[in-house]
C-alpha positions in Angstrom: 120.3 100.8 68.9 119.6 99.2 72.2 123.2 98.2 72.7 124.4 101.7 71.9 122.0 103.4 74.3 122.7 100.9 77.0 126.5 101.3 76.5 126.2 105.0 76.9 124.3 104.6 80.2 126.6 101.9 81.4 129.6 104.2 80.8 127.9 107.0 82.8 127.4 104.6 85.7 130.9 103.3 85.5 132.2 106.9 85.8 130.1 107.2 88.9 131.6 104.0 90.3 135.1 105.4 89.7 134.2 108.5 91.6 132.7 106.6 94.5 135.8 104.4 94.7 137.9 107.5 95.3 135.4 108.8 97.8 135.4 105.5 99.7 139.1 105.5 99.9 139.0 109.1 101.4 136.3 108.1 103.9 138.1 104.9 104.9 134.8 103.3 105.7 134.4 99.7 104.4 130.7 99.6 105.4 129.8 102.8 103.7 131.9 101.7 100.6 130.1 98.4 100.3 126.6 100.0 100.6 127.2 102.7 98.0 128.9 100.3 95.7 126.0 97.9 96.0 123.5 100.7 95.2 125.4 101.7 92.1 125.6 98.1 90.9 121.8 97.8 91.2 121.5 101.0 89.2 123.8 99.6 86.5 121.7 96.4 86.4 118.5 98.5 86.2 119.8 100.5 83.3 120.8 97.4 81.4 117.5 95.7 81.9 115.5 98.8 81.3 117.0 99.4 77.8 117.2 95.8 76.6 113.7 94.9 77.9 112.1 97.5 75.6 113.0 95.4 72.6 112.2 92.1 74.3 108.8 93.4 75.3 108.1 94.5 71.7 109.1 91.1 70.4 106.8 89.5 73.0 103.9 91.7 72.1 104.4 91.1 68.4 104.8 87.3 68.5 103.3 86.0 71.6 99.6 86.2 72.7 98.0 84.4 75.6 94.9 82.7 74.3 92.4 80.5 76.1 91.1 77.3 74.7 88.1 79.2 73.3 90.4 81.6 71.5 89.7 84.6 73.7 92.4 86.9 75.0 90.4 88.2 78.0 91.5 87.0 81.4 87.9 86.5 82.6 87.3 84.0 79.8 89.9 81.6 81.2 88.2 78.8 83.1 89.5 78.2 86.6 90.8 74.7 85.7 92.4 76.0 82.6 94.3 78.6 84.6 95.6 76.0 86.9 96.7 73.7 84.1 98.2 76.2 81.6 99.0 79.5 83.3 99.4 79.2 87.1 103.0 78.1 87.0 103.9 81.0 84.7 102.4 83.7 86.9 104.6 84.7 89.9 103.0 84.7 93.3 104.4 88.1 93.9 106.8 90.7 92.4 108.7 93.7 93.7 107.8 97.0 92.2 111.4 97.4 91.1 111.4 94.1 89.2 108.1 95.1 87.6 109.4 98.4 86.4 112.6 96.8 85.0 110.5 94.3 83.1 107.5 96.3 82.0 108.6 99.9 82.4 105.3 100.9 84.2 101.6 101.0 83.6 99.1 103.0 81.6 97.4 104.2 84.8 97.8 108.0 85.1 96.6 108.2 88.7 98.6 105.6 90.6 102.3 104.6 90.4 104.3 101.5 91.0 106.4 101.8 94.2 109.8 100.1 93.5 110.2 99.4 97.3 106.9 97.5 97.6 106.2 93.8 97.0 102.9 93.2 95.1 100.7 90.1 94.9 100.4 88.9 91.3 98.9 85.4 91.1 95.9 85.9 93.5 94.7 89.2 91.9 94.9 87.5 88.5 93.0 84.4 89.7 90.3 86.4 91.4 88.4 87.7 88.4 88.7 84.3 86.7 87.2 82.4 89.6 84.8 85.3 90.4 83.4 85.2 86.9 82.6 81.5 87.4 81.0 82.2 90.8 78.8 85.0 89.3 77.6 82.8 86.5 76.6 80.1 89.0 75.0 82.6 91.3 72.9 83.8 88.4 71.8 80.3 87.5 70.7 79.7 91.1 68.7 83.0 91.1 66.9 82.0 87.9 65.9 78.6 89.4 63.7 77.7 92.3 64.7 79.4 95.5 65.1 76.7 98.1 67.1 76.3 101.3 69.7 74.3 99.4 70.0 77.0 96.7 70.3 79.7 99.3 73.0 77.8 101.1 75.0 77.4 97.8 74.6 81.1 97.0 75.8 82.0 100.5 78.8 79.7 100.1 79.6 81.4 96.8 79.6 84.8 98.6 81.9 83.5 101.4 84.4 82.1 98.8 84.3 85.4 96.8 85.1 87.3 100.0 88.0 85.0 100.8 89.3 85.4 97.2 89.0 89.2 97.4 90.8 89.1 100.8 93.7 87.1 99.3 94.2 90.0 96.9 94.8 92.3 99.9 91.7 94.3 99.3 89.7 93.4 102.4 90.0 94.8 105.9 89.7 93.7 109.6 86.2 95.3 109.8 84.7 93.6 106.8 86.3 90.3 107.7 84.7 90.5 111.1 81.3 91.3 109.7 81.5 88.3 107.3 82.6 86.1 110.2 79.7 87.2 112.4 77.2 86.5 109.6 78.6 83.0 109.1 78.4 82.4 112.8 74.7 83.4 112.7 74.1 80.9 109.9 71.0 79.7 108.1 69.3 78.9 111.4 69.0 82.7 111.9 68.1 83.4 108.3 71.6 84.4 107.2 73.1 82.5 104.3 76.1 84.5 103.1 78.1 87.7 103.1 80.9 89.4 101.2 82.6 92.7 100.9 81.2 95.0 98.2 82.1 98.3 96.7 85.6 99.6 96.1 87.3 97.3 98.5 89.7 97.9 101.4 86.9 98.1 103.9 83.5 99.8 103.9 80.3 97.7 103.1 79.4 94.1 103.4 76.4 92.6 101.4 74.4 90.0 103.3 72.2 87.3 101.8 69.3 86.6 104.1 65.6 85.8 104.3 63.1 88.6 104.5 62.5 87.9 108.2 66.2 88.0 109.1 66.3 91.6 110.2 66.7 90.7 113.9 69.8 88.6 113.0 71.3 91.4 110.9 70.8 93.9 113.7 72.4 91.4 116.1 75.4 91.3 113.8 75.6 95.1 113.8 75.5 95.3 117.6 78.2 92.6 118.0 80.4 94.3 115.5 80.1 97.7 117.3 80.8 96.0 120.6 84.0 94.4 119.3 85.3 97.1 117.1 84.1 100.3 118.8 82.8 101.6 115.5 79.2 102.6 114.6 77.3 100.7 111.9 74.7 101.6 109.4 72.3 99.0 107.9 71.1 99.7 104.3 67.7 98.2 103.8 66.0 97.5 100.5 67.3 98.5 97.1 66.5 101.0 94.4 64.7 99.8 91.2 67.8 100.9 89.2 67.8 100.2 85.5 64.5 98.5 85.8 62.7 101.8 86.3 65.0 104.1 84.3 66.0 104.5 80.7 68.7 102.1 79.5 71.1 102.8 76.6 71.5 99.9 74.3 74.9 100.0 72.8 75.5 97.8 69.8 78.6 97.4 67.7 
């Protein structure tokens, strides 16, 4: 079935190639001829890959599953070391939108689309949730223990590494990078231990880890940011009680 469909589409494209050959001869332009011929060859390659990849993808889905050592199929359950040893070499650093569409036909996202002319990062965005999961677990452990200067420094470093990992995915911005840089420059001596982008990404808000008496240092960061960037800043203070003070739905399966 795949061969029959592909053959039909190939013949259609070959007919177009024959037509272009005649047009090229009429225009007597070698540069124009080469460009159009190259575009149609790419179209032919796309059609062949598009049709045959559907069967290959189904075979892959039916017979091949990526499982972690623990038996899980969730990406976040892969340990960072396990990713490096077993999966990193198999994940491309980047991929063009065109190659992705040829290989996977698209995504299930109904809001966004894959741009065939754009190159997308692959490896870093896949590694980020894996390493972030490990960082969050460690951060939680530190919060549950005694809060000391050493534990605050480690929590802060986890935040800095998380921000760098997020930035490697292309989801940071010059503004948030500058804020994190200014917090790091202030350092523990000013009561500031860490900072990272938070929210939806691509700029906006930076969360800062600091002591209760670090307000002057935070305000100094805001002033310096405004001086360098020309943008106004807003400092969110405190937090809401959230789920602690509201009803929580316990969902069990």
